[in-house]
N, C-alpha and C positions, 0 to 999 in steps of 0.2 A: 652687412648685417651684424658682423662681429663688433664693429664700432658702435652700432645702435645698442646692442645688448650690453656692452661694456659701459657706455655712458649712462644708460638707464639704470643699470645695476648699481653703479657708484652713487647716482643721485638717490636711489632708493635707500641705500645704506646710510648716507648722510642725513636724509630727512627722517629716517626711522630713529637714528641715534639722537638727533636733535629733538624730535618729539618726545622721546622717552625721558630725556634730561629734564624737559619742561613738565611733563605730565606725572612722572613717578612721585615727586614729593606731594602733590595734591591728592593723588589717588591713595597713597599710603596714609595720609592724614585723615582721610574720610573713613569712618568705621564701617560703613555699609558697602564699600567698594573693595575690589581686590585687584591685584597687579595684572591679572589677565585682561581687565578692561583697558589698562594703559597700553598693553601690548597690542590689543585689537585696534584701539584708536590710532596708535602710532603707525601700525601697518596700513591703515586706510590712508592716513596722511602721506606716508611714504609711497604708496601705490599711485596716488594722484600726482605726486611730485615726479615720479619716474615716468608717468604717462606724459606729463608736460615736457620733460626732457626729451622723450622720444619724438615729440612733435618738433621741438627745437632742432633736433638732429636733421630732420627732414626739411625744415624751413629755417635755415640759419638767420634769416632776416628778423626773426622773432627774438634774437639775442640783443643784449645791451651793448654788444661789441660795436655796432654801427652808431649808437647814440653817444657813448662815452668817447671823448677825444682828448688829445693832448696828454697831459701827465696822468690822467685818470684812466686811460685806455687799458693798461694791464689789469685793472680791477673788474673788468666786465664779468668774469666768471664768478666772482664773489657776489656781485649784484644779481646776476642771473640765479644763483643758488638761493639767495635770500628771497627773491620774488617768487620762485617756484615753491619754496617751502611755505611762504606766507600765504600764497593763493591756495595751496593744498590744505593748510590748516584752517583757513577761513572758510573754504567750501565745506570741510568736515564739521566745523563749528556751526555754520549756518544750517546745515542739515539737522544737527542736534537741536538747534533753537526751534526749527520748525516742528520737531517732534515734542519739544518741551518748551512751550512759549514763556515759561516763567524765567528762563535764563536771560541774561542781558547781552546786548550787542557789544557793549564796551569790553566785557570780559572776553568775548570772542575775538575782537580786534587785538586786545592785549596779548592773549595766548598766541594768536597767529604771528604777531610781531616777535614774541619771544622765540617761538619755534623757528621763524625765519632767521633771527639773529644768531641763534645757536648753530643752525645749519650753515649759515655763512661763515661762522667761526671755524667749523669743521672743514669747510671748503678752503679757507685760508691756510689752515694747518696742512691740508693735503697739498696745496700748491707750494708751500714753503719746503716741505719734506720730499717733494717729487722733483727730481732734476728735469729741467726743461719745461716745467709747468708754470702758468701764471700764478701769482704776480711777480715771482722772482725766478726767472728761468735759469739764472746762473747758479742758484743755490740748490740744495737738495741732495739726496742720496741716490746712488746708482747701485744696482745689483751687479755682481761680477759677470753674470751671463749677459747683461745688457751691454756692458762695455766690450765684450768679446764678440757679440753678435747683435749689433744695433738694429738690424733690419728684422730681427725676430724669425729668421729662416732657420 
C-alpha cells in the first residue's frame, strides 16, 4: 500500500507541475480567466494521471517496460509518464469540449501532447537525480540516511 501511495503521489505531482507549466501562460494571457482555473484544471489532470498510475501498480503489464526492448528498455518510465499525462490531459480536454463544442480537437491534442512532454521531462529529471532510478541508475544523489540504512528500517 505504501508503494501504491508513493507511486501515485509522485505521478500526481509530476502531472500537476507539467499541466501548470503548460496552462499558466494561456490562463494569464486571457483577461477573463484567473489562475485558480489553471490550478483546478491541473489538479483534474493530475488526479486522472495518479489514478492511471495506481492501476499500473496493480497491473504491471500495462507498462511500456514489456514493450520497449534493447537499448530503449531503460526509458520505459519516461514513456509511461508521457502516456499517463497525455491520456489524462486528453480526457480532461475532451470533457471540456463536450461542455463547450466551439473548442477544437486539434487544440486538445496539442495541449495534451505538451502536458505529456513536460511531465515526461520532469520524470527524466527525477530519474537522473535519483540514485538507482531509470534511465541512469548509476547517477543521481543519495541522502546520508539512505547510505547508512538502505533498507529503510
